[in-house]
NULO-537678 format. One record per residue (C-alpha): x, y, z; residue in three letters. Coordinates in steps of 0.1 Angstrom, whole numbers, padded with zeros to 4 digits, always signed. Layout:
residues N
XYZALA...
This chain:
residues 600
-0442-1083+0110UNK-0469-1095+0134UNK-0466-1064+0155UNK-0466-1042+0124UNK-0499-1058+0112UNK-0515-1053+0146UNK-0504-1016+0146UNK-0518-1011+0111UNK-0551-1027+0121UNK-0552-1006+0152UNK-0546-0975+0131UNK-0575-0984+0108UNK-0598-0992+0137UNK-0588-0963+0160UNK-0618-0942+0149UNK-0641-0969+0161UNK-0624-0970+0194UNK-0624-0932+0197UNK-0661-0929+0190UNK-0669-0958+0213UNK-0653-0939+0241UNK-0682-0915+0242UNK-0708-0941+0250UNK-0733-0963+0231UNK-0726-0949+0197UNK-0728-0973+0168UNK-0701-0961+0145UNK-0695-0973+0109UNK-0668-0961+0086UNK-0681-0948+0053UNK-0657-0959+0027UNK-0655-0934-0002UNK-0676-0948-0031UNK-0667-0946-0067UNK-0662-0911-0079UNK-0687-0913-0107UNK-0715-0921-0083UNK-0714-0889-0062UNK-0709-0852-0067UNK-0675-0848-0051UNK-0665-0813-0040UNK-0631-0802-0051UNK-0607-0796-0022UNK-0572-0784-0032UNK-0547-0780-0005UNK-0526-0749-0014UNK-0489-0757-0017UNK-0480-0722-0004UNK-0499-0729+0028UNK-0482-0762+0034UNK-0448-0745+0029UNK-0458-0717+0052UNK-0469-0740+0080UNK-0438-0762+0077UNK-0418-0730+0082UNK-0438-0724+0113UNK-0432-0758+0129UNK-0424-0750+0166UNK-0389-0760+0176UNK-0363-0753+0202UNK-0325-0755+0197UNK-0307-0783+0215UNK-0278-0762+0226UNK-0258-0792+0239UNK-0256-0805+0203UNK-0241-0774+0188UNK-0205-0783+0196UNK-0207-0820+0190UNK-0189-0838+0162UNK-0219-0851+0142UNK-0250-0850+0165UNK-0282-0867+0155UNK-0307-0841+0168UNK-0301-0803+0168UNK-0337-0792+0169UNK-0364-0805+0192UNK-0401-0802+0182UNK-0424-0808+0211UNK-0453-0784+0207UNK-0436-0752+0218UNK-0407-0729+0209UNK-0399-0707+0179UNK-0407-0713+0143UNK-0382-0736+0127UNK-0375-0709+0101UNK-0363-0685+0127UNK-0343-0711+0146UNK-0325-0723+0114UNK-0316-0687+0104UNK-0304-0681+0139UNK-0281-0711+0138UNK-0268-0702+0104UNK-0259-0667+0117UNK-0238-0682+0146UNK-0200-0677+0145UNK-0175-0705+0147UNK-0170-0700+0185UNK-0206-0712+0191UNK-0211-0741+0167UNK-0190-0768+0153UNK-0188-0776+0116UNK-0208-0808+0118UNK-0240-0793+0134UNK-0236-0762+0113UNK-0236-0782+0080UNK-0265-0804+0093UNK-0287-0773+0098UNK-0275-0758+0065UNK-0284-0790+0048UNK-0318-0789+0064UNK-0322-0752+0054UNK-0327-0763+0019UNK-0363-0766+0028UNK-0365-0728+0024UNK-0361-0734-0013UNK-0385-0764-0016UNK-0405-0766-0048UNK-0436-0784-0058UNK-0430-0816-0078UNK-0464-0833-0081UNK-0500-0836-0068UNK-0522-0866-0059UNK-0559-0867-0052UNK-0578-0888-0026UNK-0615-0893-0022UNK-0625-0885+0014UNK-0658-0885+0034UNK-0666-0860+0060UNK-0696-0864+0084UNK-0714-0837+0104UNK-0740-0855+0124UNK-0763-0872+0099UNK-0749-0852+0070UNK-0722-0867+0048UNK-0700-0847+0024UNK-0677-0862-0003UNK-0645-0844-0013UNK-0619-0850-0040UNK-0589-0837-0021UNK-0557-0829-0039UNK-0525-0829-0020UNK-0493-0811-0031UNK-0459-0828-0027UNK-0424-0813-0026UNK-0388-0819-0030UNK-0358-0799-0017UNK-0320-0800-0019UNK-0295-0793+0008UNK-0282-0757+0012UNK-0246-0763+0006UNK-0227-0735+0023UNK-0193-0729+0039UNK-0186-0731+0076UNK-0185-0696+0092UNK-0151-0678+0091UNK-0127-0676+0120UNK-0094-0659+0124UNK-0060-0669+0137UNK-0049-0635+0151UNK-0018-0621+0167UNK-0009-0586+0179UNK+0026-0575+0188UNK+0032-0540+0202UNK+0065-0522+0211UNK+0074-0487+0220UNK+0106-0466+0219UNK+0119-0432+0230UNK+0129-0414+0199UNK+0133-0378+0211UNK+0134-0355+0241UNK+0129-0318+0248UNK+0138-0296+0278UNK+0125-0261+0282UNK+0125-0237+0311UNK+0111-0203+0323UNK+0120-0179+0351UNK+0111-0144+0363UNK+0133-0113+0362UNK+0126-0087+0390UNK+0130-0050+0384UNK+0126-0027+0416UNK+0104+0002+0406UNK+0103+0018+0441UNK+0115+0009+0476UNK+0110+0028+0509UNK+0119+0020+0544UNK+0113+0037+0577UNK+0119+0030+0614UNK+0085+0026+0631UNK+0098+0016+0666UNK+0129+0015+0687UNK+0137-0006+0718UNK+0168-0005+0741UNK+0181-0035+0761UNK+0208-0033+0788UNK+0229-0061+0803UNK+0261-0071+0818UNK+0280-0091+0845UNK+0311-0087+0867UNK+0336-0110+0882UNK+0362-0096+0905UNK+0380-0068+0887UNK+0364-0080+0854UNK+0331-0067+0841UNK+0311-0066+0809UNK+0282-0044+0800UNK+0263-0039+0768UNK+0236-0018+0754UNK+0214-0030+0724UNK+0191-0008+0705UNK+0166-0026+0682UNK+0149-0008+0653UNK+0118-0021+0635UNK+0116-0011+0599UNK+0085-0011+0576UNK+0092-0015+0540UNK+0071-0007+0509UNK+0081-0019+0474UNK+0068-0020+0439UNK+0084-0046+0417UNK+0080-0053+0380UNK+0084-0089+0369UNK+0093-0101+0334UNK+0088-0136+0322UNK+0117-0152+0303UNK+0114-0185+0283UNK+0145-0203+0275UNK+0164-0170+0283UNK+0143-0150+0259UNK+0121-0122+0271UNK+0085-0130+0263UNK+0069-0096+0266UNK+0049-0109+0295UNK+0053-0087+0326UNK+0033-0077+0356UNK+0037-0054+0387UNK+0032-0063+0422UNK+0034-0043+0455UNK+0049-0056+0487UNK+0050-0044+0523UNK+0063-0058+0555UNK+0087-0055+0584UNK+0122-0064+0593UNK+0145-0056+0623UNK+0179-0040+0626UNK+0200-0036+0658UNK+0231-0019+0671UNK+0250-0034+0702UNK+0278-0016+0721UNK+0299-0036+0745UNK+0322-0023+0772UNK+0349-0046+0788UNK+0366-0035+0821UNK+0396-0053+0835UNK+0409-0033+0864UNK+0421-0001+0849UNK+0419-0015+0813UNK+0387-0005+0794UNK+0377-0017+0759UNK+0346-0004+0740UNK+0333-0016+0706UNK+0300-0016+0688UNK+0285-0039+0661UNK+0252-0040+0641UNK+0228-0065+0626UNK+0203-0060+0598UNK+0175-0085+0593UNK+0153-0092+0563UNK+0120-0104+0551UNK+0116-0126+0520UNK+0089-0140+0497UNK+0085-0162+0466UNK+0066-0150+0436UNK+0053-0174+0409UNK+0035-0170+0377UNK+0014-0195+0356UNK+0029-0192+0322UNK+0016-0214+0293UNK+0038-0220+0264UNK+0038-0244+0234UNK+0061-0273+0237UNK+0065-0303+0214UNK+0033-0322+0216UNK+0012-0297+0233UNK+0009-0268+0257UNK+0026-0269+0291UNK+0020-0245+0320UNK+0054-0234+0334UNK+0056-0219+0369UNK+0085-0195+0367UNK+0094-0176+0399UNK+0116-0152+0417UNK+0128-0151+0453UNK+0127-0115+0468UNK+0147-0104+0499UNK+0136-0071+0516UNK+0161-0054+0539UNK+0176-0019+0538UNK+0177-0027+0501UNK+0161-0053+0478UNK+0178-0083+0463UNK+0164-0112+0443UNK+0173-0144+0424UNK+0153-0164+0398UNK+0135-0196+0404UNK+0136-0218+0373UNK+0108-0240+0361UNK+0122-0268+0340UNK+0101-0292+0319UNK+0116-0322+0302UNK+0094-0345+0280UNK+0100-0375+0257UNK+0086-0385+0224UNK+0077-0421+0218UNK+0071-0442+0187UNK+0046-0471+0191UNK+0045-0499+0166UNK+0018-0526+0165UNK+0018-0555+0140UNK-0015-0572+0135UNK-0015-0605+0116UNK-0048-0622+0107UNK-0052-0654+0088UNK-0089-0662+0079UNK-0102-0697+0078UNK-0134-0709+0061UNK-0162-0686+0050UNK-0172-0680+0014UNK-0160-0645+0006UNK-0148-0631+0039UNK-0138-0595+0044UNK-0119-0584+0074UNK-0122-0548+0086UNK-0097-0533+0110UNK-0108-0500+0126UNK-0086-0476+0145UNK-0105-0452+0168UNK-0137-0460+0149UNK-0122-0452+0115UNK-0115-0480+0091UNK-0079-0482+0083UNK-0078-0515+0064UNK-0100-0541+0047UNK-0086-0574+0035UNK-0096-0610+0027UNK-0077-0641+0036UNK-0042-0631+0048UNK-0037-0597+0065UNK-0005-0582+0079UNK-0008-0545+0089UNK+0013-0521+0109UNK-0004-0497+0131UNK+0023-0471+0139UNK+0021-0437+0156UNK+0042-0412+0175UNK+0033-0393+0207UNK+0048-0369+0231UNK+0044-0376+0268UNK+0025-0343+0273UNK-0003-0356+0251UNK-0008-0393+0256UNK-0028-0412+0230UNK-0054-0439+0235UNK-0058-0461+0204UNK-0088-0484+0201UNK-0083-0512+0176UNK-0111-0536+0165UNK-0109-0563+0138UNK-0139-0582+0126UNK-0143-0606+0097UNK-0176-0607+0079UNK-0191-0632+0055UNK-0225-0635+0040UNK-0247-0664+0029UNK-0282-0657+0016UNK-0291-0626+0036UNK-0273-0638+0067UNK-0242-0621+0080UNK-0217-0642+0098UNK-0191-0624+0119UNK-0159-0633+0138UNK-0148-0606+0162UNK-0110-0612+0160UNK-0095-0584+0181UNK-0109-0558+0205UNK-0087-0537+0227UNK-0066-0506+0230UNK-0031-0492+0233UNK-0030-0469+0262UNK-0004-0444+0273UNK-0003-0432+0309UNK+0017-0401+0320UNK+0043-0406+0347UNK+0055-0372+0361UNK+0087-0369+0381UNK+0092-0338+0402UNK+0123-0325+0420UNK+0126-0292+0438UNK+0157-0273+0449UNK+0161-0238+0463UNK+0161-0221+0430UNK+0146-0246+0406UNK+0117-0270+0401UNK+0124-0299+0377UNK+0095-0317+0360UNK+0101-0348+0338UNK+0072-0362+0318UNK+0074-0399+0306UNK+0049-0425+0294UNK+0040-0460+0305UNK+0027-0476+0272UNK+0007-0508+0275UNK-0018-0527+0254UNK-0048-0548+0264UNK-0063-0568+0236UNK-0090-0595+0237UNK-0081-0619+0209UNK-0107-0645+0199UNK-0092-0680+0199UNK-0103-0705+0174UNK-0119-0736+0190UNK-0104-0770+0182UNK-0134-0781+0162UNK-0124-0755+0135UNK-0097-0780+0125UNK-0110-0813+0138UNK-0145-0820+0125UNK-0166-0843+0105UNK-0159-0841+0067UNK-0184-0818+0050UNK-0191-0845+0023UNK-0202-0869+0050UNK-0228-0845+0063UNK-0240-0836+0028UNK-0244-0873+0019UNK-0278-0868+0036UNK-0306-0848+0022UNK-0321-0834+0054UNK-0340-0808+0034UNK-0359-0833+0014UNK-0365-0855+0044UNK-0380-0825+0062UNK-0406-0816+0035UNK-0414-0853+0032UNK-0415-0861+0069UNK-0435-0853+0101UNK-0433-0815+0093UNK-0455-0822+0062UNK-0481-0839+0083UNK-0480-0810+0108UNK-0486-0785+0081UNK-0513-0806+0065UNK-0531-0808+0098UNK-0528-0770+0103UNK-0543-0764+0069UNK-0572-0789+0074UNK-0580-0776+0109UNK-0587-0742+0094UNK-0619-0757+0079UNK-0625-0789+0098UNK-0628-0802+0133UNK-0602-0826+0149UNK-0628-0854+0145UNK-0632-0846+0108UNK-0594-0845+0106UNK-0594-0881+0117UNK-0620-0890+0091UNK-0598-0875+0064UNK-0568-0895+0076UNK-0588-0927+0077UNK-0602-0920+0042UNK-0567-0917+0029UNK-0554-0948+0048UNK-0583-0969+0034UNK-0572-0961-0002UNK-0535-0969+0001UNK-0524-1001-0015UNK-0504-1024+0007UNK-0470-1034-0006UNK-0441-1056+0008UNK-0416-1028+0007UNK-0413-0996+0028UNK-0406-0961+0017UNK-0376-0942+0031UNK-0396-0911+0035UNK-0430-0911+0052UNK-0448-0889+0027UNK-0439-0911-0002UNK-0467-0934+0007UNK-0491-0905+0002UNK-0473-0893-0029UNK-0475-0927-0047UNK-0506-0942-0030UNK-0490-0973-0016UNK-0467-0986+0011UNK-0460-1012+0037UNK-0483-1017+0067UNK-0460-0995+0088UNK-0461-0968+0061UNK-0499-0968+0061UNK-0499-0968+0099UNK-0478-0937+0101UNK-0503-0918+0079UNK-0523-0913+0112UNK-0495-0888+0122UNK-0515-0856+0114UNK-0539-0864+0142UNK-0511-0869+0167UNK-0501-0833+0165UNK-0535-0820+0177UNK-0555-0849+0193UNK-0549-0862+0229UNK-0540-0899+0227UNK-0526-0928+0247UNK-0509-0958+0232UNK-0519-0990+0250UNK-0493-1017+0244UNK-0488-1053+0256UNK-0463-1076+0242UNK-0468-1074+0204UNK-0501-1055+0205UNK-0507-1018+0203UNK-0539-0997+0203UNK-0539-0960+0199UNK-0568-0943+0217UNK-0576-0906+0215UNK-0602-0882+0227UNK-0620-0854+0208UNK-0636-0824+0223UNK-0670-0831+0206UNK-0703-0844+0221UNK-0723-0871+0205UNK-0749-0877+0232UNK-0758-0865+0267UNK-0739-0895+0281UNK-0706-0884+0265UNK-0678-0876+0288UNK-0650-0857+0270UNK-0614-0853+0282UNK-0610-0817+0293UNK-0586-0819+0322UNK-0567-0843+0345UNK-0597-0854+0365UNK-0623-0863+0339UNK-0632-0900+0335UNK-0637-0918+0302UNK-0664-0944+0304UNK-0685-0967+0283UNK-0662-0984+0259UNK-0681-1015+0245UNK-0656-1034+0224UNK-0669-1045+0191UNK-0665-1079+0176UNK-0640-1067+0152UNK-0615-1057+0179UNK-0623-1089+0198UNK-0613-1109+0167UNK-0581-1089+0161UNK-0569-1091+0196UNK-0572-1125+0212UNK-0562-1111+0246UNK-0575-1077+0243UNK-0583-1075+0281UNK-0546-1077+0288UNK-0541-1046+0267UNK-0570-1024+0276UNK-0571-1022+0314UNK-0591-0998+0336UNK-0568-0972+0352UNK-0553-0938+0351UNK-0531-0931+0321UNK-0511-0902+0307UNK-0524-0887+0275UNK-0502-0870+0250UNK-0501-0848+0219UNK-0473-0846+0193UNK-0457-0876+0178UNK-0426-0894+0190UNK-0404-0896+0160UNK-0368-0891+0151UNK-0361-0873+0118UNK-0326-0860+0119UNK-0316-0834+0126UNK-0351-0829+0143UNK-0364-0850+0172UNK-0402-0849+0176UNK-0412-0855+0212UNK-0447-0860+0225UNK-0457-0839+0256UNK-0481-0849+0283UNK-0515-0832+0283UNK-0526-0848+0316UNK-0535-0880+0335UNK-0570-0894+0329UNK-0590-0922+0345UNK-0602-0947+0318UNK-0629-0974+0323UNK-0634-1001+0296UNK-0666-1021+0291UNK-0662-1054+0274UNK
């Protein structure tokens, strides 16, 4: 209690200290006189502006708290970041893989401030100075209440996908060429004679070989047959070339015995003819390569070369099972190759079946997403993303008179299935979170003072802001009990010493300050960027010195050992309050280090 009293007195006297900082300035507080004695100007703080600035409170998201069981602080307010409105909406749009139920419900509870409503107003008489001029105002403050936004936790899915494939059919087709000789001519274009022999005693062998080179010219008509059926596809082709023929006569002599005989050899030239023939087969169009083997000699002969194609038909079955947890009115959409094939709610079991021939492999893309809306926020859980892919496997075997091609499929699936985190099932009870009214605490906590300061600073200086705060503090009635919410002291015009002390909070958001403490004593000293005399040295950066602080008798009487509290030296100065208001933590930030000299 002793420290609380000292803090309260310090808060009341802080203006004196602040103005004493700037030199030999004799400062007196002007306590608002009775209303009937002066012409008070009416100053009404618009409730809409307070709400707007509360929505703009700068915050950052404490990402480390998003997956905690029941964290104390999810948002940090320290002078920078995004508007709390945007951060709250961002958190509420997160899916269950990013945030646990406890933190989600805390922010949802807080989000009730978006539907805050005006409950009452209260007026205070304040005094504003501008040099030697004094202006009196009757300032009316608005006050609010809010209720938690009670919403469901975002949906998440327990998903399974099972895929199997079977060969259900096969087909074999073939094509070949039939050759018809339209004309064929041969002629000898050269002749060569070779002699040889050997003898051994009375035995001798001699031979004479005559070699003839033929040129041939042929015109052949080819007809395409498919599965032994003439296709009406034919074409002609001319051929020319050479082949050799020979005659060899051998004479054997063995004494008086003589034997003579002759034999011949006819050579040949050959070629293969192929044709690209497209024909419809089950599942698509296949290009056969029927052929014929031609042999050119004294006459022409041929035989067909068969082009065989065997393919298989497959049936693919996929079973998708989805059970949706949480959400308000979740709808799950399953798309197959970008076309919606099914929409369902809580329990979904769907078969994705199709057939395919190996010649025309199918790629099936499957996506499943569960959507759920609260307010104008869409929450989504991407349950399944992937595809069923079919890859052709071609087997080829060649013989002298046939080419065999077999077309099969390798069917596989690659699905990314979102897994539900453990906190979906193990979490703080929703009722335990909603036992708090974070929304009401927000509109009746530090955010209210931030918004009030923003509104006032649109028309007044930071020094005048402090005058307004002091005028209000001077009119609050001291009681023995404290309010749970800071703003209630303003709402009802009374509070404990600590309640009244905290009414200085609007200045902490925008005035550089340092809190000197020693044992049970605490003095809050700040600096304003205003000049009162030529001797004034104002805090502007980290090297400016504050000088000339003559301590008045009032402070001397309050602090018996004030010299142990206020010591010359270099101190860090701050803006923003240090205050915990779950789920928001307000943190002061340093504005610089300043050298301070006190004169007693």
